[in-house]
N, C-alpha and C positions, 0 to 999 in steps of 0.2 A: 505494500500498499504506500502511494506518495505522498510525500509530507507537504503540506503549506509550505510556500516560499519562504515564511516567515514565521519557522516556530519559535514560540516562548519557551523553558525549560521547561515549565511544569507541561506543558503540551507534548515536548520529548519524550519525557518520561511517562506519560500517558501513552504515548502510540508502542512504547517501545511495550509497556504490559500489554496492549489489544495485541501486537503484533505474535504475541509470544502464546497467545489465546488461540483455541480452536474457534473458528470464524464461519461460521453460519449464515448464507444468505435466505434472507425472510423469502423469497421469493419463491427459492425452491424447496419449500417446508409444506407439512398443511395448514400454516396460517397466511398461505398465500391470499391475496385479497383482490380484487380490481381494483386500478390505478383510477384518479379522479381527475378527471380536470372542472375546473372551476373559474368563473368570471367575476367581476365585481356586483355584476346585476343578480348573479346566482348566488352571491353570497349575503346579499340584501335581503334577497329572500327567504332566504333559510333563516337568517337571524330575525325575520319578521315575524316566521309563524310561529306559534305555539313550542313545536319542537325545539325551534332553536331559543327560547326564550326562557325554558325549563329547565338550565342544562344541569345535570346530576354530577356527584365528584369525580375526578379521575382517578382509575385506577392507577397501584404502581404495576407495571408492567413487567418491571425484572423482578427476575427470582434472588431474592434476599429478605431477610426477616423485615417482617413487616411492623410497620407503626404502631407503636399499644395506644390503647384508649387513654393513657393519661399523658402519653407524649401528644397527642391529640387535641387534648385539652387545652395543654396550654402552648398551643403551638400561637406565633405570632404571625397576627395580619401581615399579607405583602401580597403583591399586585406586579405583574408584569406586562407588557406592550408588545403583543400579537400585531408588529406595526406590515400594513402592505403595502407594498407599491407598487406600479403600474408602470411597466419597461416594454420597448416594442418586441421583448421575447415573450412578455406577461407577465403573471407577476409576482412579484419575489417579497420574502421576509426580510425586515430586518435584525442583523444580530452583531453583536460587539464583541469584543475580546476584553477580560476582564485583565485589569493590569497586576503586573508580576508581584505587586507590593500588599494584596490584599487578598482576604480569600478567594478559595479557587483559583488560582492564578491562575492565566492564561487559558480558562475554558470560555468557551463562544457560549454565551446567554441573550437570551431576550430583556431588553432594558427593562430597569425594574429594580424593587427593595421595598423594603419593612412598609409600614402606615404609619402616617404620623398622627396627632393627636390633632393636627387640623384637618385632617381627610376625611370630607365626607362620606365619601364612599370607596371601594375599591379601582374604580374607573376614574377619581381623583388622584387617588395615589399612583395608578400607571401612569398619566399624564404628568404628574408633576413629577416623576422620577426620571422619565424620557427627556425631559425638558433641563433637568439637572445633569442627566449623564452623557446627552447626545447633543442637547440646545435647542430641541422639537418644540415649536411653540403648540401649544395646544388648537390653537385655529388651525393648524393644516393638518389635526386629525378629524377623519369623519369616525366616530363610533360608530361600529355596527353589532357589537356584542360583547360576549363573553361564552368561558368554556366554563367546566363544573371548577369547583376548588379543586387543586391538588397541595396533599400534607406532606412534606418533605423530613427526610430524615435526620436534618440540616436544624427543625424545628420550627418552620415556617407555614401556614396556610395561605397557598399564593392561590391569585386569582388570575386568571388568564384573559386580557383582556385585548380583544381586535377589532383593528381599526386601520382603516385606507388615510395612507398617508402622504400630500405631498411636498416631498422634499426637498429643505430649502437649496440654495445656490453652492452653499459650504454647510458641510457639518460643526458643529463645535463642542468636542468630544472634551468632558471633565478628565484634563490630567491625571489627577489622582486614584480615579476608578477607572477610565477607559483606554484599553492601549490601541485598538483599531475597531474599525467599523466596516460592513462589508452586506450583502444582500444574498439570498439564497435562494433560488427557482420554489416556488411554491409546489409547480409540478412534480419535481422530486421530492419534495416534501410528501406529496402524495401519492406516493410511488411505492408500492414495498420492497422492490429491488433494491431502495435507497439504505435499505435496514438489514442489520444484519445482529446475529446473534452472538455473542462471546462467550467461553465455557474456557473458565480461568485452570490451569495447572493445578492441584492439589485443592482445589475449592470446589467438591461437587455440590455445594449447596450456594453457591454463585452465579449467575448468570447475566450478563447486562444484553441491553438494546443501544445501540449504536449507529447514527450516520456520516456517511464518508461522502460529503457534498463537495464540487468546485464551487467558489463564489460564481456568482451571475457573469458569464460573460467571457469566464476566465475557465479552460480547461488544462490548466497546468501544475493545476496542483490541489490538493484537496482540506478541506476543512472540516474537521471532528465535531460531532453533536453528539453529546454522552448525558446520562444522567439525569437530572431534572428536565434539561432541553429537549431531550430525547423522549422524555415521557409527555412532555408537552406538543412537540410534535405527532406522537403516536393519538394522543388524545384531542385533536388536531382533527386526523385524517379519520379516525372515528367518530367524529361530531358530524363533522361532514358528511359521512358516508349515509346516515342519516337521512338526507336527501338528495345526493348525489348518484349515489349507487343502491342496489337491492341487497348487496353480499353487507351483511353486520359482521362478520365473525371478529371477536375481541383477538388480540394480538398474543391474549392470554385467557 
């Protein structure tokens, strides 16, 4: 598996660990499902219907210990923005690479963070965090809807907010939090051949889903989506399948 052209130390270590694991393409297993092609119009229609307005809590698709009931009760509210951008090649999703000096260094994630006391709701949290991290003004975002909450092992109850973004001429990245920003093609996120299940040597109790994707418009490198970010991508895939495909098989 090729490395992305600018690999942070933490990302390089993660790549080394994943390359040592058994790699199984989801498209080659019984978990295979139909790929989806969506448009802005179909997304607006989905989140405008009842099925899109009653999101259920997202499942953790990875094979790992479950979050305990007490951990769920203590989870800190947070939100991320699944920001969609319209390009000539189709829709893409904004992702950022975390700064090497903060938690989960080098990981590619959606803009977002924990809720502040002044946030009225999860939508406001996602917009505020996106402004703080990448300089995205709220008036450039059309909120379409949200996915169900996802409770992480890191102690957060994350609300994934889906919005259409009109990007500025230049992004203003927060130098203390964000090292880089790019976009990934939504069609690839909604294609099971992009997903791999990794089984790690000596860890029969663990298997993790991950995506290896080229940033939009670039075929000379790969960008890794793992952990919670991969879980949210799977959650988006399964949510949109409710109205874009008749095949509703869960990843797990």
